[in-house]
C-alpha positions in Angstrom: 72.4 88.6 108.1 68.4 87.8 107.5 66.0 90.0 110.2 63.9 87.4 111.7 61.3 90.2 112.1 61.9 90.1 107.8 60.7 86.3 107.8 58.6 86.4 109.9 56.1 88.8 108.2 56.8 87.6 104.4 55.3 84.1 106.3 52.4 85.7 107.4 52.2 87.0 104.1 51.9 84.5 102.2 49.5 82.7 104.5 46.7 85.4 104.4 47.3 86.1 101.1 47.6 89.7 100.9 49.3 92.4 102.6 45.9 93.5 104.3 45.1 90.7 105.5 48.6 90.1 106.8 48.8 93.7 108.4 45.3 92.8 109.8 47.0 89.8 111.7 50.3 91.9 112.7 47.9 94.8 113.9 50.5 97.0 111.7 49.6 98.7 108.7 50.1 97.4 105.1 53.4 99.6 105.0 55.0 98.5 107.3 54.4 94.7 106.0 56.0 95.8 102.5 59.0 97.5 103.7 59.5 94.0 106.1 59.4 91.8 102.8 60.9 93.9 100.5 64.0 94.2 103.4 63.5 90.4 102.9 63.7 90.3 99.6 67.1 92.4 99.3 68.3 90.0 101.8 67.8 87.4 99.5 68.9 89.2 96.5 65.6 87.3 95.4 61.9 88.8 94.5 59.6 87.1 96.3 56.0 88.4 95.6 54.1 89.9 92.5 53.4 93.2 93.3 49.7 94.4 91.5 47.8 97.2 91.7 44.5 94.9 93.7 46.5 91.5 95.1 50.0 90.2 95.7 51.0 86.8 94.9 54.1 85.0 95.3 56.7 84.2 92.6 58.1 80.9 91.9 61.1 81.5 94.6 58.6 83.5 97.3 56.4 79.8 96.8 60.1 78.2 97.8 61.1 80.8 100.5 57.3 80.6 101.9 57.2 77.0 102.7 60.6 77.1 104.9 59.7 80.6 106.4 56.3 78.5 107.8 59.0 75.8 109.0 61.2 78.8 111.0 57.6 80.0 112.3 56.6 77.2 114.1 59.9 76.3 115.2 60.4 79.7 116.8 56.8 79.2 118.3 58.0 76.2 119.5 60.4 77.5 121.3 58.8 80.4 122.9 55.7 77.7 123.9 58.8 75.2 125.4 60.4 78.7 127.4 56.7 79.7 129.0 56.3 75.8 130.1 59.8 75.9 132.1 58.6 79.4 133.7 58.3 78.9 137.5 56.2 81.6 138.5 52.6 81.1 138.8 52.4 84.6 137.8 51.4 84.7 133.9 48.7 85.6 131.2 46.7 82.8 129.8 44.5 83.1 126.8 41.9 80.7 127.0 39.7 80.1 123.4 35.9 78.6 123.7 32.5 79.0 121.9 30.1 82.0 122.9 28.3 80.4 124.5 30.5 78.4 126.2 32.5 81.1 127.5 29.8 82.9 128.8 28.0 80.8 129.6 29.8 78.3 131.9 33.2 79.8 131.7 32.9 83.3 132.6 30.7 83.2 135.6 32.8 81.1 137.7 36.1 82.9 136.6 35.7 84.6 140.3 36.5 81.5 141.8 39.6 80.9 139.5 40.7 84.9 140.3 40.5 84.5 144.2 42.9 80.9 144.0 44.7 81.9 141.7 45.2 85.5 141.6 48.2 85.7 140.0 47.0 84.4 136.9 45.1 86.8 134.4 42.8 85.0 132.2 41.9 86.1 129.0 39.1 84.3 127.7 37.6 85.0 124.1 34.4 83.3 123.0 35.2 82.8 119.3 33.0 81.0 116.9 36.2 79.2 114.8 39.2 77.6 116.0 41.8 79.7 116.7 45.2 78.3 115.8 47.1 77.3 119.3 50.1 76.8 116.5 50.2 80.9 116.1 49.8 81.7 119.3 46.3 83.0 119.2 46.1 81.2 122.5 47.0 78.9 125.2 44.3 77.2 125.5 41.2 76.2 124.0 38.0 74.3 124.2 36.3 72.7 121.2 33.4 71.3 120.0 34.9 68.2 117.5 38.6 66.4 118.6 41.6 67.7 116.9 43.0 65.9 114.3 47.0 67.7 114.9 49.1 65.0 116.3 51.2 67.3 118.9 48.3 68.8 120.2 47.6 67.5 123.5 43.6 66.8 123.8 41.1 65.8 126.8 37.9 64.4 126.2 36.3 66.9 129.6 32.8 67.1 129.3 29.6 66.5 126.6 27.6 69.3 125.2 23.8 67.8 125.4 20.7 69.6 123.9 17.2 69.9 125.0 13.8 72.2 122.4 12.9 74.7 124.6 10.4 77.0 124.8 7.8 79.9 126.5 5.1 77.9 128.7 3.0 79.8 126.4 4.4 77.8 123.3 4.5 74.8 125.4 1.0 74.8 126.0 0.5 74.9 122.1 -0.2 71.6 120.0 2.8 70.3 118.7 1.8 70.5 115.5 1.5 75.1 115.8 5.0 75.0 117.1 7.3 77.2 115.0 11.0 77.2 115.5 14.1 78.9 115.9 17.5 77.8 113.9 20.9 78.7 112.7 21.2 80.5 109.8 21.9 79.1 106.5 25.3 78.7 106.4 25.5 76.9 109.5 22.9 73.9 108.3 25.8 71.5 108.5 26.3 71.6 112.8 25.1 68.8 114.5 22.1 70.5 116.2 21.0 72.2 113.2 20.7 69.1 111.3 18.5 67.6 114.3 16.2 69.7 114.4 15.4 69.7 110.9 14.4 66.1 112.1 12.4 67.6 114.1 10.2 70.2 111.1 8.3 67.8 109.8 6.4 70.6 107.7 6.7 72.6 110.5 8.8 76.1 109.8 11.7 78.1 110.3 10.4 81.6 111.6 14.0 82.9 112.9 17.5 81.7 112.1 20.7 84.2 113.7 24.4 83.2 113.3 24.8 82.3 117.3 22.9 80.7 119.9 22.1 84.4 122.3 20.3 85.2 119.3 17.9 82.4 119.4 17.6 81.8 122.8 16.6 86.0 123.5 13.8 84.9 119.9 12.5 81.9 121.8 12.2 84.2 125.0 9.9 86.5 123.2 7.8 83.6 122.3 8.8 83.3 119.0 9.0 79.8 118.7 11.3 76.7 119.9 14.9 76.7 120.1 17.7 73.9 120.3 20.0 74.8 122.6 22.5 73.5 125.0 21.0 72.1 128.3 23.2 74.3 130.0 21.4 77.0 128.4 18.1 76.0 128.5 18.0 74.1 131.7 19.0 77.6 133.4 16.7 80.1 132.0 13.4 80.3 133.7 12.2 81.9 131.2 11.8 78.8 129.1 11.0 75.2 129.7 12.3 71.7 128.2 9.9 70.5 125.7 9.2 66.9 124.8 10.6 64.9 122.0 10.5 62.2 119.9 14.3 62.1 118.6 16.8 61.7 121.2 18.6 65.2 121.0 22.3 65.1 119.8 25.4 65.3 121.9 29.0 67.0 121.2 32.2 66.0 122.7 33.7 68.9 124.7 38.0 68.4 124.7 40.6 70.6 126.0 43.4 71.4 124.0 47.1 72.7 124.1 50.5 71.8 123.0 52.6 69.2 126.1 55.3 71.6 125.9 52.8 74.5 127.4 51.8 71.9 130.6 54.7 72.4 132.2 53.5 75.9 133.3 52.0 75.9 137.0 50.0 78.7 135.5 48.5 76.5 132.7 47.9 73.6 134.7 46.2 75.9 136.9 43.7 76.7 134.2 43.2 74.1 132.4 42.4 71.8 135.4 40.0 74.9 136.4 38.1 74.0 132.8 38.1 70.8 133.6 36.4 70.8 136.1 33.5 73.7 135.7 32.8 71.9 132.1 32.9 68.7 133.4 30.0 70.3 136.2 27.9 72.2 133.6 28.5 69.4 130.8 29.2 65.6 132.5 30.7 63.3 130.6 28.3 60.6 132.0 24.6 61.9 131.2 22.7 62.8 134.4 18.5 61.3 134.6 16.7 64.1 133.6 
């Protein structure tokens, strides 16, 4: 008999590309991963990986088995999701992933209200700058800033993130031609708000770059320059004012994402309703006049 755990470990190794990367994802040491793969090789009487001094590659047979193992893993995860969806108890732990700013500034301040209304549900909130893999069970629900392409996911547009240009009152009193700017580091040049910032420069310079909005906001609060922030961050900051701009600020749609099977769970439905409500208030679908 083939051990399911052996298949699972091999599937992760095939996707991760190395024993160490697979070990990190699985939360074990690389020796355990190697032992599991060896056990699968023995059961199948096949050599699945090439064990090189500094790397691990799949054999031809390993690539074929990995493709099948991935399908098995997906089916097992689908069974787990379906089982969770059938659960009748509202007492559950629900993991939610969102961008760091959305998690910290939109969701976290309202968790106290959710806990009051649903004391049996424990929220685990992850502020991640990347899209977590729902199909690998990294979270049950995600709030994303781009529409998912996976047709198996259930998606719902719940808000629109609007941006503005902000600075201290002291900076705002300077002539616009003297403004300096704060932005993302070069690896994030492609994102919507950074591209918009570039249209505002007109020869003026970016004097500070940071990989996250919190660092940029703190630099702006210190008076370093003007920064592009979501309005739910900038409008609520008493140290900053919104600056007038000629170019219309960008927007980003916000999507609530989960698997349909999970929505059967009362706890999952409660969390989804909570997220839709608070994000709908902080980032409404219909623009306010101000």
